[in-house]
N, C-alpha and C positions, 0 to 999 in steps of 0.2 A: 529476517523475512519469514522463517518457518513459524515463528510464534504469531506474528501479525496476520499473515495470510490465512492461517487455519483457525486462529482463535481471536486475536485482537480486533481485526476488521469486521468479521461477520458476527461475533458474539460480544463485542465491546464497543467502546466509544473513543474518539480522538478529541482531546481537550487542549485548548490554548491555556498554558499555565498562567498567563498574565490576567486572564479574565475568569478562569476556572469554568469555562463553558465550551460546548461543542461549536463547531464552525463549518463542518463539512460532512457530506455523506461518506461514511467510512467505506462503503462498497462502490463508490465512484471509481472511475478508471484511474490509472496511475497519473495521467496528466492532470486530471481534476484535483486529486489529492495533493499532488506535488505543488501545483500552482497556488492552491489555497494556503499551504504551509509557507511557501516562499513569500506570498503576499503579507503574511504575518511578520516575517523577517526573523524568526527565532524557532528553535526546536519546540515540538509539541509532545504531548504525552498520550499514549494509548493505554486504556485501562479495561480490564475484564475481570471476571471473578473465577472461582474454582470450577464452576460448571463450564464456562467458556473456555478455560485453559485446557480442558480435556480434549479439545479439538485441535490443539497445537500440532503442527506437522512434525515437530520435534517433541516426542513424548517425555523425554527426560528433561524436565524443566530446570533441574539443577545444572545441567550442562550449558544452559543459556545465561547463567550468572556470569558477570555482574550486569549484563545488559537488561535482562528481565528480573525485576525485583518483586519479591513477595511481601505483602502487607496484611496485617490482621484486620484493619478497618479502612474505610474510605478516608477517614480523618488522617490516618498515617500516610496515605498517598498524598493528600493535600500538603502535609507537613514536609514530606520528602522533596516536593517540587516547588515549595513556597506559594502554594495556592491558598485561596480563601476557603476554609473548611465548609462554611455555610453555603457558599455559592456552589462548590463542587458537589456537596450533598444534594442541593436542589437540582443541579444538572443531572445527576444520576437518577433522582426521583422522576424528573420530567421524562427522561429516556424510558424508564421503567413503565411509566404511565402510557407512553406511546406504544411500547411493546404489548402491554395488556390490551390496548384498544386496537392493535393491529395496524397502526399508522405512525410512521416516523416523521418527525418535524422536518428532516432534511431529505426525505424521499428514499431513505435506505430500504432496500427490499428486506423484509423480515422473514427469516427462515421459520419453518414449521416447528422446529425444535428449540427456537430461541426463547429464553426465559429472562426474567429480570436480573439485573446485576445486583446480587445481594448475598451470594454465598461465599464467605471467606474461605481461604485467603484470597485477597485481591492481588492482581498482578499488573505491573506497569512497565512500560519501556519508553524511553525517549526516542523521538523520530525526527529525522531531517532528510530531505530528499538527497539522492546522490546520483551521479551520472554513472550508469553501468551498461548502457547501450546507446549507441549513436544512431539517431534517426535520420541524419543527413548523409550526404555522400554523392557519389557518382551515379548518374542515371544509367540503368542497364535495361536491356530487353530480356525476353524469356530465354535467350541463348547466352546470357551472361556477358554480352558484348556491351562495352561502354558506348553510350550514345553521344554524338556530337550535338552541339547546340542547334544545328539545322535538322535534327531528328534522325540522322542516318548513323549507322554503326561506324565506329572508328576501327578500321581494319587492324586486326592483330592485338587489340586491347580488350582485355576481359577483367571483370571484377566480381568478387564474391564476399559475403560476410558484411560486416558493419561499414566497410568502405563504400558499399553500394547502398545508396539511400532510396527512400521512397517505396520500398517493397511493402511496408506495412501502412503507409500513409502517415498520419499525425500521431498515432499511438500504436502500441503493439500488444500482442498477447504474450504473456510470460513464457519463458522456456523456448522461444522460437529462434533466438540468435544462433545457436549451434546448428539448427536445421538449415538456416539460411546459408551458413558457411559450407556445410556438407553438400547440400543440393546444388547450389550454384557453383561450388568448387568442382564438383564432378562434371557439371555441364561445361564449365570453362576448360576443364582438362588439366 
């Protein structure tokens, strides 16, 4: 996650290895990205270049091996993942054209410091969604009391953390799970 959140998503592209093309806004929320990948039914590949990799939240890229792989050319990326070299090259060129024009085909917000993907080495990582936070669970109120189906608190029953659902709605901000546990845990006593 350290590589993709800082470098891959904002400064790179996500590609379907079976078509060698983009299919999603890399800066869409977790739900949008995950659903797009799950709809494909197989892992995808995130690609960025040396300039984008400088923004990795984990600065020592060697420590991310073997998950994050370095390549000298985009063609090497294609070969590693069994992609069509010509199509992947065209995908990167189309993305770069959008960056230069200030408009992304998938609606990705373009950062002011975003450049074309062209500076070797190129970096890649396979991606597949995983469950690391439960969005469902018991309905609680602001006092951490578990609510009955009739909308009234169940006396003496409290919940905190991921067992308590609905705090974030259908999606969540990263790094909030621990805060939910601590805040509602303290309230519940």
